[in-house]
Every structure is written in C-alpha cells, then in structure tokens.
C-alpha positions as CSV (number, residue, x, y, z in Angstrom):
1,M,19.5,4.9,19.0
2,T,19.7,8.7,18.4
3,S,15.9,10.2,19.3
4,P,13.9,11.3,17.0
5,V,13.1,14.7,15.5
6,T,9.5,15.4,15.4
7,L,9.1,17.9,12.2
8,D,5.2,17.6,12.0
9,R,2.5,17.3,14.1
10,R,-0.9,17.6,12.4
11,E,-4.8,16.3,14.0
12,G,-7.1,15.2,10.5
13,P,-10.1,13.7,9.9
14,H,-8.6,10.1,11.0
15,G,-6.8,11.1,14.0
16,E,-3.0,13.1,14.8
17,V,-0.2,12.4,12.1
18,V,3.6,13.4,13.1
19,L,6.6,12.7,10.7
20,R,9.9,12.6,13.0
21,R,13.3,12.3,11.7
22,R,15.3,9.4,12.9
23,A,19.4,9.9,12.2
24,E,19.3,10.0,8.5
25,H,15.5,8.6,8.0
26,Y,12.4,9.6,7.8
27,E,8.8,8.1,10.0
28,I,5.0,8.0,9.7
29,I,3.4,7.6,12.7
30,A,-0.5,7.9,13.1
31,N,-2.6,8.3,16.3
32,G,0.2,6.7,18.1
33,T,0.7,4.3,15.9
34,F,4.4,3.4,14.2
35,L,3.4,3.4,10.5
36,M,6.8,3.0,8.1
37,D,10.5,5.1,8.1
38,T,12.2,5.4,5.1
39,S,15.1,2.5,7.4
40,D,14.4,0.1,4.3
41,G,11.9,-0.3,1.8
42,R,12.5,-3.9,0.7
43,S,9.1,-4.6,1.6
44,E,7.2,-2.6,-0.2
45,R,8.9,-2.3,-3.8
46,L,8.1,-6.1,-3.2
47,L,4.4,-5.2,-2.6
48,V,4.2,-3.7,-6.5
49,D,7.0,-6.1,-8.0
50,A,5.3,-9.4,-6.4
51,A,1.4,-7.5,-8.6
52,M,3.9,-7.5,-11.8
53,A,4.8,-11.1,-11.6
54,A,1.7,-12.1,-10.5
55,L,-0.1,-10.6,-14.0
56,P,-0.3,-13.4,-16.7
57,E,2.2,-12.6,-19.2
58,P,0.1,-11.0,-22.0
59,S,-0.9,-8.4,-18.7
60,R,2.7,-7.2,-17.5
61,S,3.2,-4.6,-20.6
62,G,0.3,-2.0,-20.4
63,A,-0.5,-2.9,-16.5
64,S,-2.7,-0.1,-13.9
65,V,-2.0,-0.5,-10.1
66,L,-4.0,1.5,-7.5
67,I,-1.4,1.7,-4.7
68,G,-3.0,1.8,-1.3
69,G,-1.7,4.5,1.3
70,L,1.2,7.0,0.4
71,G,3.1,5.7,3.0
72,V,7.0,6.8,2.3
73,G,6.5,6.8,-1.0
74,F,8.6,3.4,-1.3
75,S,5.6,1.8,-3.7
76,L,4.7,4.5,-5.7
77,A,8.2,5.0,-7.0
78,H,9.4,2.5,-7.9
79,A,5.9,1.9,-9.3
80,A,7.0,4.6,-11.7
81,A,10.3,3.5,-12.1
82,D,8.9,0.3,-14.0
83,S,7.5,1.6,-17.2
84,R,5.4,-1.6,-18.1
85,W,2.5,0.1,-16.2
86,R,0.7,2.5,-18.1
87,R,-1.5,4.1,-15.6
88,I,-0.3,4.7,-11.5
89,A,-2.6,5.7,-9.0
90,V,-3.0,6.2,-5.9
91,A,-5.3,7.0,-3.0
92,E,-3.8,8.8,-0.2
93,R,-6.3,9.7,3.3
94,E,-4.2,12.3,5.1
95,E,-3.8,15.5,3.6
96,A,-0.3,15.6,6.1
97,I,1.2,12.7,4.2
98,I,0.6,14.1,0.6
99,D,2.1,17.6,1.2
100,W,5.3,15.6,3.0
101,H,5.2,14.3,-0.8
102,R,4.6,17.5,-3.1
103,Q,6.6,20.3,-0.4
104,G,8.3,18.2,2.2
105,P,10.9,15.9,3.0
106,L,9.5,13.1,1.0
107,A,9.8,14.0,-2.3
108,S,13.8,13.3,-2.3
109,I,11.7,9.5,-2.8
110,S,8.8,10.0,-4.6
111,G,9.6,13.0,-6.3
112,A,9.9,12.6,-10.6
113,A,7.3,9.9,-9.5
114,L,4.2,12.7,-9.1
115,A,6.1,14.5,-11.9
116,D,5.3,11.2,-14.2
117,P,2.4,12.2,-16.4
118,R,1.1,8.4,-15.2
119,T,0.2,8.6,-12.1
120,V,-2.4,9.5,-10.2
121,V,-2.5,11.6,-6.2
122,L,-6.2,10.2,-4.7
123,H,-7.1,12.0,-2.1
124,T,-9.7,9.9,-0.4
125,D,-10.1,6.8,1.7
126,L,-9.3,4.0,0.2
127,V,-12.0,2.0,2.1
128,D,-14.0,4.3,1.2
129,Y,-12.8,4.9,-2.7
130,L,-12.5,1.0,-3.8
131,R,-16.7,0.7,-2.1
132,T,-17.9,4.2,-4.6
133,T,-15.0,4.2,-7.7
134,T,-16.1,2.4,-11.2
135,D,-12.6,2.4,-12.0
136,T,-10.6,-0.9,-12.2
137,Y,-7.0,-1.6,-12.5
138,D,-4.7,-4.8,-13.2
139,A,-3.4,-4.9,-9.5
140,L,-3.9,-3.7,-6.2
141,C,-0.6,-3.0,-3.7
142,L,-2.4,-2.4,-0.4
143,D,-0.7,-0.8,2.4
144,I,-2.6,1.5,4.7
145,D,-1.8,-1.0,7.5
146,N,0.7,-2.3,9.6
147,G,-2.1,-4.9,8.5
148,P,-4.7,-7.0,8.6
149,D,-4.3,-8.2,12.1
150,W,-3.5,-5.0,12.6
151,T,-5.4,-2.3,11.5
152,V,-5.0,1.3,12.3
153,T,-7.8,2.6,12.6
154,E,-11.4,0.5,13.6
155,D,-12.8,1.3,10.4
156,N,-10.1,0.2,7.5
157,G,-11.3,-3.6,9.8
158,S,-14.0,-4.0,6.4
159,L,-11.4,-4.4,4.3
160,Y,-10.1,-7.6,5.3
161,A,-13.4,-8.3,6.1
162,P,-16.0,-10.9,3.4
163,E,-17.5,-7.9,1.5
164,G,-14.4,-6.4,1.6
165,L,-12.7,-8.8,-0.2
166,A,-15.8,-9.0,-2.3
167,V,-15.3,-5.5,-2.8
168,C,-11.5,-5.3,-3.6
169,A,-12.6,-8.3,-6.6
170,A,-15.1,-6.4,-7.6
171,R,-12.1,-3.4,-8.6
172,L,-10.0,-5.7,-11.0
173,N,-10.0,-7.2,-14.0
174,P,-9.8,-10.5,-15.0
175,G,-6.8,-12.2,-13.7
176,G,-6.0,-9.3,-11.6
177,I,-3.6,-9.3,-7.9
178,L,-4.6,-8.6,-5.0
179,A,-1.4,-8.0,-2.5
180,V,-1.8,-6.5,0.9
181,W,1.4,-5.8,2.9
182,S,1.4,-6.7,6.8
183,A,4.2,-6.4,9.0
184,R,4.3,-10.4,9.8
185,P,2.1,-13.4,8.1
186,S,-1.4,-14.6,9.0
187,A,-3.4,-17.9,7.7
188,D,-6.4,-16.1,9.1
189,F,-6.2,-14.0,5.8
190,E,-5.3,-16.4,3.8
191,E,-8.3,-18.6,4.2
192,S,-10.4,-15.3,4.2
193,L,-9.5,-14.4,0.8
194,R,-10.1,-18.4,-0.3
195,N,-13.4,-18.5,1.5
196,A,-13.9,-15.5,-0.6
197,G,-12.8,-16.7,-4.8
198,F,-9.6,-15.4,-4.7
199,S,-7.5,-18.3,-6.5
200,G,-3.6,-18.9,-6.3
201,V,-3.4,-17.2,-2.7
202,R,0.6,-17.7,-1.0
203,T,2.8,-15.3,1.1
204,E,6.5,-13.8,0.5
205,E,8.7,-13.1,3.2
206,I,11.3,-9.5,3.7
207,P,13.6,-12.3,5.8
208,V,14.6,-9.9,8.9
209,A,17.3,-10.8,10.5
210,R,15.5,-10.7,14.4
211,G,11.0,-10.8,15.3
212,V,8.8,-12.2,12.5
213,P,9.3,-11.1,8.6
214,D,7.1,-8.7,6.4
215,V,5.0,-10.3,4.4
216,V,3.3,-9.3,1.4
217,H,-0.7,-11.5,0.6
218,L,-1.1,-12.2,-3.1
219,A,-4.6,-13.2,-4.6
220,V,-5.6,-13.6,-7.6
221,H,-9.3,-12.0,-9.0
222,P,-12.4,-15.0,-8.4
223,G,-13.5,-14.1,-11.6
C-alpha cells in the first residue's frame, strides 16, 4: 500500500485535522481517526439520493437540504448536480476543511457546487446549529461521524440520543427525511429513531468486497 503524504495539519477547537494524499486519493483524519477519503464516494452519494427518493413526490421539486459535514465534498457535489434541490446548506465546523475545498486540492471535487447560487456553507458546529437555528429543511443528510456508535468527538454523541433526534425532527418540514450515514449498520439506532417517533425507519446498504457495508439510516419526520 502506498504511504500517505501529509498535505496539511491543523490544530482547531475540536482537535487535530489532517489532509493526506495516498496515491491519487485524499484522506481526512480527525484526532487520529480516519473519517473518509476520495477513493469511492458511493455511500456519500447514496446519502443524498436516498433522502430525495424518500421525500413525498410533491416535495421533491424545490426541496431544501442540510448536509451535515462537508467532508471530501461528495455529498455536496452530488446534491448540486440535482436541479430538484432548491436550497443546499452545508454545516462544517472545521475551518481547515472549508479551506481545503475553497483554496486547496478538494476544490476539484466541490468547486462547481460551492459556486452554485443554491449553496451556502455554514461554518458552524452542526449540533449547535440544529439546536439554535429556526431554519427548517425537507431533508437532513448527516455525515459528521463514522456512525451513531462511533463518533469523532464525544459531544457529537448527543445528536443520536433522544434529545438530539427531537432537535432533528424540529428542523424538518412535515414529511421531511432524516438520513444518517454510518460505517456500519446500527440496530440500536434504528430503535432510537422509532422511539423518537420517526416513521418509515429503514437502512440502505452499500455492498463492499470485504467487511461490513457502509449504510444510510433513513427516517420520516414524525409530525
């Protein structure tokens, strides 16, 4: 395996964030934990497509989406390629990641999407934003951790707890969709979604050659 080359390393309010290149791919590492890379992107695209497909037919044209986590930009770029999304907001707490997209090598993935007038980048912690904003969306596509059971920082765990799911529900329009990316399925999280009043709870998997598949957990606004 090709050894990674560190392109940038920064210390922020939530710890260390590193951008590495391995052969032709880029990797983001947070506090020593691998987050994502540019080698595939199918599951990040599924996050957006599954949310759109789960919306009621009348809501699909002109829908709004909040993407939690800019990451390597696959979800944002995929959303911007779909004209049905009328408004696209991205919440990213790490200034370094935003810089890598605006001025760095990840601009090759997200440049067109960032220039799209439908797109707004919110430099904010997703959990704090959900708790304080009055904005509502037709879909929340959340990808800030390796999953509900494997968070990047301890504070993120509250997002998947009952109070966090209630906040997510409050930020969704009636019939809106909560979509949560995870590096592995979580039956416990599915149960938490049902206990929080969400309906239509299901999980879509991305098959992989070996190991546990990436998944997207989907749920419909309980209102």
